[in-house]
C-alpha positions as CSV (number, residue, x, y, z in Angstrom):
1,X,-26.7,78.6,39.5
2,X,-29.7,77.5,37.4
3,X,-29.4,80.5,35.2
4,X,-25.8,79.8,34.4
5,X,-26.6,76.2,33.6
6,X,-29.5,77.2,31.3
7,X,-27.4,79.9,29.6
8,X,-24.7,77.4,29.0
9,X,-27.1,75.0,27.4
10,X,-28.7,77.6,25.2
11,X,-25.2,78.7,24.0
12,X,-24.4,75.0,23.2
13,X,-27.6,74.6,21.1
14,X,-26.9,77.9,19.3
15,X,-23.4,76.8,18.6
16,X,-24.8,73.7,16.9
17,X,-24.0,71.2,19.7
18,X,-27.0,68.9,19.7
19,X,-28.2,66.8,22.5
20,X,-27.0,63.2,22.7
21,X,-29.4,60.2,22.7
22,X,-29.3,59.9,26.5
23,X,-29.4,63.6,27.5
24,X,-26.4,65.9,27.6
25,X,-23.0,65.0,26.2
26,X,-20.0,65.2,28.5
27,X,-18.8,68.2,26.5
28,X,-22.1,70.1,27.2
29,X,-22.0,69.1,30.9
30,X,-18.4,70.3,31.2
31,X,-19.4,73.7,29.7
32,X,-22.2,74.0,32.2
33,X,-19.8,73.2,35.1
34,X,-17.3,75.8,33.8
35,X,-20.1,78.4,33.5
36,X,-21.4,77.8,37.0
37,X,-17.8,78.0,38.4
38,X,-17.0,81.2,36.5
39,X,-20.4,82.7,37.3
40,X,-20.9,82.0,41.0
41,X,-17.7,80.4,42.0
42,X,-19.3,77.1,43.0
43,X,-17.8,73.8,42.1
44,X,-20.5,71.3,40.9
45,X,-20.1,67.8,39.6
46,X,-21.2,66.2,36.4
47,X,-24.0,64.5,38.4
48,X,-25.1,67.8,40.0
49,X,-25.6,69.3,36.6
50,X,-27.5,66.3,35.1
51,X,-29.8,65.9,38.2
52,X,-30.6,69.7,38.3
53,X,-31.4,69.8,34.6
54,X,-33.8,66.8,35.0
55,X,-35.5,68.7,37.9
56,X,-35.8,71.8,35.8
57,X,-37.3,69.8,32.9
58,X,-39.9,68.4,35.3
59,X,-40.7,71.8,36.7
60,X,-41.0,73.3,33.2
61,X,-43.5,70.5,32.3
62,X,-45.6,71.3,35.4
63,X,-45.7,75.0,34.6
64,X,-46.5,74.3,31.0
65,X,-49.4,72.1,32.0
66,X,-50.8,74.7,34.4
67,X,-50.6,77.5,31.8
68,X,-52.5,75.4,29.3
69,X,-55.4,75.1,31.7
70,X,-58.2,77.7,31.3
71,X,-58.4,78.8,34.9
72,X,-54.6,79.5,35.2
73,X,-52.5,82.4,33.9
74,X,-49.2,84.1,34.3
75,X,-48.7,87.3,36.2
76,X,-46.0,88.9,34.0
77,X,-44.9,91.3,36.7
78,X,-44.2,88.6,39.4
79,X,-43.7,85.8,36.9
80,X,-45.9,83.5,38.9
81,X,-48.8,81.3,38.0
82,X,-52.1,82.8,39.2
83,X,-55.6,81.4,39.6
84,X,-58.4,81.9,42.0
85,X,-58.5,79.9,45.2
86,X,-61.2,77.6,44.0
87,X,-59.3,76.7,40.9
88,X,-56.1,75.9,42.9
89,X,-58.0,73.8,45.5
90,X,-59.7,71.8,42.8
91,X,-56.5,71.2,40.9
92,X,-54.5,70.2,44.0
93,X,-57.2,67.8,45.0
94,X,-56.6,65.9,41.8
95,X,-52.8,66.3,41.8
96,X,-51.5,66.7,45.3
97,X,-47.9,66.7,44.1
98,X,-48.5,70.1,42.6
99,X,-49.2,71.5,46.1
100,X,-45.7,72.8,46.3
């Protein structure tokens, strides 16, 4: 479902449909809803799309923060963030919300 929403958003940007001041326009959200329905046959609401996009933005920021730290990297095969156990432990002590 996430992939369909993201693909829809990328298509809208490439088509010249810019973001509105408060997030996504109703047109962009409706395109994402259509894409999810056609792609995985799941009906989602306007609110579902908006909340999920906000969650994805937050997760992206977390990943970006980790990848900018010297002890962390990306395993391109598994597409997971990697670090030694000491680096993880030290990081999570300072930011327990990243323990997930």
